[in-house]
N, C-alpha and C positions, 0 to 999 in steps of 0.2 A: 504494500500500500504506500502510495506517495503522500507524504504529509505536506500540507501547504506551509509556506513560510509566512509569518505575520509581518507584513510590511506596514510601516506607519509613516505618515507624512511628518516631516520635520521642517523647521524654518530654513535650513540650508538647501532645501529643494526649491529651486526658483524656476525651473523649466515649465512646470505646471502648477496650478493652484490646488488647494485641498479637494475641491469638488471633482476636478478632472482626475486627480490621483485616486480618490476613493472609488470612482466609477471604474477606473482601469483595474484596480485591485480586485474588484468584484468579478470582472471578466476573467482575470487570471485564476481566481478561485473556481470558476466554471470549468476551466481546463483541467484543474486538479481533480475535480469531481468526475469529469469525463474520462480521464485516463484511468482512474480507479474503477469506474464501471466497465471500461473496456478490459482492463486486466482481470477483473472478476469473470467476465464472459470468456476470456481466453483460457482461464483455468478450468473450463468445462470442455466438453467435446467441441463446441464452437463451430461445428460444421467442417471439421478437418477432412473427413472422408469425402466430402463433396467439393473440396477446394478446387478452383480453376481460375484461369486468368481473366475470364470475362465477367462473371457474376457469382456471388455467393456470400453467405454470412461470414465465412472465414476471411475472404478477401476484404470485405468491408471493414471488419474488425482490425485487420492488419494495417489498412490505409488509415483508419481512424486512430490507431495506436501511434503511428508516426506523427500525424498532425497534432494530436492532443499532447503527446509527450514533448514534442518540440515547442508547442505553445507554452507549456509549463516552464521548460528550461529557458527559453528565450526571454520570457517575461521576468523570471527570477534574475537573470543576468542584467536585464535592463533596469529593474528597480534597484539593484545593488550598485549600478554604476552611475546613478544620478545623485546629486547633492554632494555633501562632503565639504571639507574646509580647504583642500588643496586645489587651486585653480589652474595649475600648470603641471605638465608631466615632469616626473623626476628625471635625472640625468640618464639613467639606464633606459627608461622608456623613450626619451627623446632620441637617444642614440639608435635604439632598435627601430623606431619609426623612420628616422632619417636614413638609416642604412638601405631601406627598401623604397623610400619615396623621395629621397634627396634631402629634404628637411621637413620639419614639423609643419610649416606653413603650406608646403606642397601637399602633404598628407591631408591637412584640413581642407584644402580646395578639392581634392579628390573625394574625400569622405562626404563633404557637403553635396557634391554632384551625385555621388552614389545614393545618398539619402533622397535627393530630389527625384531620382530615377526609379526609386524603389516603391513598390506597392505594399510591401509587408515589413521588411526589416533592412536596415543597413548595419553591417557587421565588419568591424576591423578584426581580422582573424589571422592566426598563424597557420599557414598552410604547410603541413608537415612534409609533403612529398617533395616540394621544391625548397623547403626551408626558408620561406619568406612570408612577410606579412602582405595581406591583400585586403582591399575593401570589397566586400561581397554584398550583392544585392539579392534579396530573397523576395519573391512575389507572394510567397505563402510560407507558413511554418515548415512545410515539407517540399518546397519547390525552389531550388537554387542552392541548397546546401551542398557544400563540398564534402566528400566522404571522409577525408582525413585532415580535419582542421580543428583548431581550438579557438573559440570566440574569445576575444579580449575586450572589446567594447561593443555594446549592442544598443541600437537606436530603433525603437518601435515606430514604424512609419505607417501603420494602419491608421485610418482616420479616427478610430476609437481612442487613440492615444492623445489626440490633440484637439479634436473638432469642437468639443464643448467650449473650450477656452479660445482657440485660435480660428475657428470656423475654416474658411478656405485659405488662410494665411500660413500655408505649409512652411514657407521659407522662414517666417518668424519663429515658428516652433523649432526648426532645425538650428537656427542661430542661437536661440536661448538654450537649447540642449548643449551646443558646443561650449557655451560659457558656464555650464552647470555639470560638467563631467566630474565624477569623483575619481580623480587621478590616482589616489591611494589604492583604490580597488583595481584600477587598470594596471598599475605598477605591479601589484601582487600577481595578477593573472599573467603578466608578461614573464615573470620569473619561473613559470612552470618548468 
């Protein structure tokens, strides 16, 4: 069983207001409930004997498993990397980002563009096959993920993440996010 993490709004979260944050957390809790229901179903026969690539209970559960579990994980990473007291990346984080993007400001330009182009998520990730950082665009929780990567910074670009507060001002939300990254969390993730 996946336990939900209790996220609480704090004064150092400036990218969204309390109302937007609370609505977003409720959506995350729905993904936790969904993956737990799916896991419960998968612990039964779940239609394994009739499994096929076109249609069936087992196929639907497996597709739902990926979508719901990634929804849980990506939301947890997002909530953990907003807010905080450190507004700039530490020296190691800056060096690691600069190694693959030239400099931090070039990475910012690319990450903002990635976010603007994303329907679901923008993710700074360490792609382990090539050994480099990449900005990844996900159109859905389970569409666009790279098989062998570790998310370092996660930005939720679904409209539910910002629309109550920003309406159609997507760029404003992205810019406020960029100034509200919890670099301490990102720095810890980079040390993997």
